[in-house]
N, C-alpha and C positions, 0 to 999 in steps of 0.2 A: 504494500500500500504506500502510495506516495502522497505527500501533501504539499500544497503550494507554499513557497517561502513568504510570499506577500499576501496579506489579508487587507484588501482595499477598504472593506467595510469598517474595520477597526483601526486602520492606519498602522498596522504592525508589520514588522519585517523580521525574519529569522536570518541570522548571519550564516549559519551552517546548515547541514543536513538535519531534517526534522524527524524526531522520534514520534511514536504513537501519542505521547503525552502532549505534543505540540511544542515541546522545548527543543532547542538545538541539541544534537548529540554531544557536542562539546560546549560546556558553559565556561566562559572566561570571567575571572573576577574583575578585569578591567574593561569589560564589554561596554560599548557606548550605545547599545540598543539595536533594535527596539522590538523585542518579542512581547507577547501579550502579558506575561508575568512581569517583565521588566517595566513596561509602561504602567501596569496595574499597581506597582509599588509606589507610584507617584500620583496617578490620576484616580486610583481607587474605583469607586462604583461607576464612574463615568465610562470605564472600559466595558461595562456590561451592554452598552448600546452602540449603534452605528455612529460614526463621527459626522460632524457638520449637520446637526439637526436643523431642519427648516429649509435646507437646500437640497436634500437628497431623499430618495426612497431606496430601499435595499431589498434584495432577494437572496435567498440562501441556495447554495449548490448542494442541496440535501439529497444526494443520490445514494445508490446502493453499493457500498464498498464490497470488494471481493475478499475472501479469506476470513479466518476466524480472528476477531479482535473486538476490543471494547467499542471501536467505532462502528461496528455492525450491530450494536445494541441501541435501541431508541427508548426514550422515557415516555411512558404513557400518561397522557393527561386525562382527567376525569371531569365530567360535566356537572356533577352534583356531589353534595356531601362535604364534610369537614372533619375527618377523623383526627382525634387528638386535640381539637380546638375547644375553646371555651364555648359551650353550647348556647349560653345566654346571648353571647355576641353573635354567634353563627345564626341563630334564629331571627335576630334583628336584621340580618343581611349586612352587617357592618364588618365582616371579617376581611382583613388585609394580609398581604403576604408577610408583612413584618410581624404578624402574630405567630409565625412559625417558631417553635422553640427548638434550638439547635443543641441544647445541652445533652450530653450523653454520659453514662456512668460505666466504669469498669471496676473490677475487683470483687473479692469474695467477702472475707470478714471485714476488711476496711474498704469501703466504697469510695472511689475517687470520681469527682464530677469534673468534666471538661466542658468549657463553654462552647467549643466547636468540636465536631467529630474528626479532628485531624491531629497529627503529631509529626515530629521530625523523624527523619531517619537517624542512624547512628552518626554522631559527629565526634570522631575519635582522635587518633594520633596524627591525622593529616595536618599539615601546617595551615591549611585553609580553615579548619575547625578552630584551631588555636587563635589565629589572627582575628577572626570575626566572631569569636564566642560572645563577647559582650552584646553585640547586636542580636545574635540568635537567641541567647538566653533571656535577655531583657524583653525582646519582642514576644517570645513565647509566654513568658510569665505575665506580661500585660494582657495578652490575648486569652490566657487561661487554658493553654494547651500543653501537652507533655513535650519535653525535650529530652533527647537521649545523649548521654556522655558515652561515646563509643569505647572500644577496646584499646588497650596499650597506652593510655594517657600517662600513667605513672612511669611505665617502662621507658618512654622516650624523653621524660623530663630530666634535664641535666641537674636540676636543683633538688630532685627527689632523693631521699636517702633510704637505701635498702641495705639492711645489715642482717647477715645470716638468713637471707631469704625472706625477711619481713620488713615492711615499710615502717620507717621511723618519721619520715617527713614527705609530704606530697603536695607542694604548693600549687601546682597547676590543677590538680584534681579539686582541691579545696576552692580555688578561684572559680572553677566552673560551677560547682554546686552552690557556693555562696552567691554567685552572680544571679542565678535563677531565683533562689530563695528570697533575695532582697526585695524583689517586686512581686513575689507570689501573693495572691490574695485568697489562697485556699482552693483555687481551681487548678486543674492540670496536675502535673507531677514531673519530677526529675528522675530519670532512669539511668542507672549506672551499670554498664555492661561488664561482664567477666569473660575473658577467654583463657586459654591454657596458661599463658604467662602471667596474666592478672591473678589467677588462682594461686599460682606458685609464689607470686610476690606478696600475697596476703592483702590484696586490695579489699576483699570482702571484710576481713577482720578490721582493717583500718577504717573503712567507711562505717562499719557497724558501731565502732566506738564513738563516732562523732555525729552520725546522721541516720542511725538505724530506723528511726521513726519518721524520717523526712524524705527518704528516697525509696524507689523501687529498685531492687537489685535484679539484674537480668543475666541469665545464662545465654551464651550465644553458640549456635550451631552453624551459622553461615548467613549468606545474603544472596540476593538475586544476581549480583554481578560476578561473583566468584565463589569457589568452594575450597580455597586453600588458606584461609585465614587472612588477617590484616596485613596490609602492605603500605609502606611509604617509601619515598625516594629522598635521599640527602645528597648534597653537593660537596660537603666538607669531609675530607678523609678522617680528620680527627674525631668528628662526630660519629662517623661510620665505625671507627675503632671503639668508641664509647658504647655504641649499641651492641657491638659484638661482645664486649665485656659484660653487658647486661644479660647476655644469654641468647640473643637473637641470631638468626641466620642473616648474614649480610652478604649480598652478592653483587659484584665480585668481592672476595675476601680482602679487606683492607690491610690485613696484617702480612700478606704475602709480599715479598720483595718485588716480584714481577708486576704485581698490581700497583704497588707504590710507584714504580718506575713509569708505568703507563699513565698513572694519574699526574705525575710530575710533567710528563711529556704532553699531556692534554688529550691523549688517546682515550682515557677513561675520565669522564667528567662527573659521574654521579654513581650512587650505590643504592641498591634496593634492599630494604629491610623486610623480612618475612616472619610471620608467626608460625608456631607449630600447629600441626594438624591435630584435631581432637579425636578421641576414641580409637586410636590406631592399635591399642592393645586388645581391643575386643573383636570378636568374630561373629557374634550373633546378637539379636535384639534383646534377648533375656539379660545379657551382660550389660547392655546399654541401659535397660530399664532399672536394674538394681543400682547401678552407679548413679543414674540421674536422681532416683528417689533419695539416695543417700546424700547427694549434694543439696537437694532442696531441704531435706530435714536439717542438715548442718547449718544452712543459711538462716533458717527459722530459729534455730537455737542461738544463733548470734544476736538475734533480736529484730531481724527484718520482718516488718508487718506485711510486706507485699513482695512477691517474687514473680518474675516473668521469664519468658523464653522467646528468643528471636531465632527463627530458622529460615533457611534459604530455599532455593528452587530445586531441591532434590526430587527424586522420583516418588512414586506413590507409597512405597514402603516407609520411607522416612517421614512423609507427610502424615501417614496414619499413626506412626510412632509418636510424632510430636503432639498430635491431637489427643491420643490416648494418655500419654504421660502428663500432659497439661491437665487433663481431666482427673486422672488418678491422684495427682499431687496437689490438686486444687490451686493451680496457678491463677494469678490475678489477671494475666494478659498473655496471649500468644500472638506474636507478630509473624506473619508468613509473607516472605518476599519473593515475588516471581521474577523471572528473567524477561527483559534485561534491565535490572535495577541500576540506578545511577551509583557512582562511586567516586572517591577521591583518587584512587589508583588501583587498577586491576590489569592483568594481561588482556590486551584488546581482543585477541583471538578467542580467549576464554569467554569474555563478555558476549561476543558475537555468537558463540556456538554451544555454550553449556547451559543446562538447566531447562526447566519447564516454563514456557511463556506464561505470563501473568494470568491471562483470562482462562487458560486451560487449567492451571494450578488452582485458581480460585474457584473454578467450577467443581473440581474434585473436593475442595475444602467443604463446600456446601453438602455434597453427597456424603462425605465421610462424617461430617458433624451430625447430619440427620440420622445416620446409622447409629452413632453414639447415643443420641437422644432417644431413638426408638428402643434402644437396649437399656434404657433407664439410667444412663450416665449423664452427668452434668457436663455440658459443653462449655469450655472456657470462653471468656470474652476474647474476641479476635480483633486484630488489626491487620489490614491488607496493605501490602506494599508492592511496588514494581511498575512505575511509569504513570503516576497520577499527578495532575497539576491543576485541573480545572474543576469548577463546581459540578459540571455534568458528569465528569469521571468519578468524582466522589460519590454522587448519587448512584451511579451504575454499580460501583463496587459494593456499596452498602446493600443495595437491593439484591445483587447477585448472591450474596452470602447472608441475606436476612434469614432469621432474626439474630444470627450469631455475631456478625461483624458490627463492632461498635466504633471503630476508628479507621481512618485511612492514613497510612504512613507516607509522607511525602519528603523526598530528599532535596533535590535541586530546586524545586518550586518554592521551598521554604528558605533556601540559601540565597537565591538571586537577589531578593530585596536587601539582604544584609550587605552583599557586595555593592549594590547600587548606592545604598545610603552612605556607606563608608566613603565611596568615591566622591559623592556630593559634599559630604562633610569635609573631606580633605581639600577639595577644591575651594570651598568657601572659607575655610579656616586652615590656612597652610601650617599654622603652628600645631595643629592636631593631626596632620597628615600621617606622620609616622605612627602615632599612637593608635589611630583607627585603621591603619593599613590602607589608606586611600591610594588610588593609582592614577588620579588625574591632577594635572596642574591647574587646569581651567575647566569650566563646565562646557561640555560639547553642546552643539546646537540642539540636539535631541532633548536636552534638559533645559537649556536656557530659554527655549521658546515657551516653556511652561512657567518659568519664574526665575528669580535671582536670589531668593532666600528660602530657608526651610519652610517658612510660613506660607510662601506662595507656590512652592514646588509640590509639597505633599498635601494631597486633599484631606488626609486624616489628621493633619497637625493640630488643628484647632479643637477637634473633638477629643483628642488625646490630652491636650492642654487643659481642657475643661475638666477632665477626669482627674488629672494629677496636680494641677495648679501650675502657675507660671514658674515658680521657683524650682520645683522638682522637674519640670519639663526641660529646663536647661541642662539637666544631668543625663538626659536620655540620649543614647547614641542615635544618629540619624538612621542607621541600619535597622534599629528597632522600630523607629517611626515608619520606615518603609514597609517592614514586615506587618505592622499593625494595619497600615493602609491597605496592603494587599489582601490580608486575611479578612478584613472587613468587606472587601470586594467579593472574595470567594464566598463568604458567609451569606451576603445578600443574594448572590446568584443561586446558592443552594436553597435559600428560603423561597425564591421565586419558583424554582423547579418543584419543590415540595408542595407549595401552595397550588401549583397547577395540577399536581397529582392528588390534591385535596388531603394531604398528609401534614398535620401541623405539629407532630411530635416525632422525634427520631425513632421511637419504638414502633411507630406505625408503618415505616418503610418496609415494603414486602417485594418478593419476586414478581408478583403480579403488576408491579409498577413499571416493569420494563418488558420489551419485546425485541425479537431479533428480526433483521431485515435481509438475511441470507440463510440458506438452508444449512450451510456448513456450521455456522455459529449456533443455529438452533440445535443441531445434533450434539455438539460438544458441550453446550451449556445447559441443555434441558429447558431453556427458555423458549416458549412458543413463538412461531412465526407471526409477524405483526397482524396480518389480515385474518389469522385464525383465532386470535384472542377475542373472546366474547362473541364469536361468530354465531353460535347457536342462540345466544341471548338476543342478538340483533335480529335474527330471522323470526324468533318468537314475537318480537315487537311488531314486525311487519305483518305477520300472519294472525295476530291476536284478533 
């Protein structure tokens, strides 16, 4: 499936090749625009509508895409009713799309309320995550949605102190957790991931001592982009040696004389750091189940009130195992990431060719979750990941896996506003450029045509200022303002779609709210073909 790079109706342009999500396959932190997400971080709700109102009329190229994809699913509108709405208001005929309640809840013993049904992907040891964390964390906290501290954050931190395999000091990890908690209003959550190295370094024990009742601790099996663990790239050979001393695989080996000579000559300019593979000592599912149950039990004994699991786009056996273990161990959230999910660094050929595509994986999620439920098992609250960026995609994902999916996990779509806001802040305030990791010396035309100050550029600035007050607003990174503006846009779009389906509460979204528009997608998803939905009911109306 190909998509046009230019959308004349919205006035958007994609710089690179387009993914199913509508994002470029390669997002750059210094990008000067202007995809839909990029513009939405400044213009907010204005991006929900065609440009140049009053001078144009617009028509959609709403055709039948070939192949199995989320683009081959359509959202069904309903003519009457208002499920989940205040019935007193509904009976008066005063119901508006803004009456849609987007709050969703996750968790078992400790329920966590999120203002919107979205969360970030894992923001771990990549330098992008570290540089823009203030924007990501502050933005998510202000929006009341979960943010994920990814794997290896302690392991790559030069200032972290690890003695005899246990953490004594972890300033970067604490900075990330504290940054979110500072603006948290009791909504959302901060999730801290554990991989093999994190478990060995004692990340869980360290976090439990300081934040056990404030974070969700998450075990990680993989992601949609790769299945070989976390990776980053470093340019400094001394840093590469440090990472090797920390116990990581560093490729090429910076301690070898021939590699050092190649680095000095400029033939080798960077090094890749890799994590260990999990569960390599096991040969069957019973061993994995016993080990996993033991891990979860141990984390709860440490004091964690909420435990979750993140798994990647493995095959059906691993998917079933993740669902069953999450059910048996009463996990608070299970995130399932389809291919090809976004990433900070993964082998490109692996990203292109490994794993189960998102819509196929998510379709099996619903089938397997339904089997669990039919067998009397509690289905864990689910988050779906793997190529989501728009309001319509969020609706489709939640409907496809209803009633089990509670959140949609978005990676790059949540990060792009952080990049953009930092660039704007650095251009407008050169003294802050290094601090916020801004990449621009001046505002490009794509931004300056909207305004010349934060107050005039970001559509959400004044609403956020009214919420925080002028004094506190001055402390908010522009990247967080951009994220707040963009999520407000996405939320409004989702409210409109839900209102059209006559669903006014997240719990009302159902598989009957979507239909397929080609037979391949119908077969794989189990979602009926669009002209066959309610066809018998329609004929009864005609023949009554």
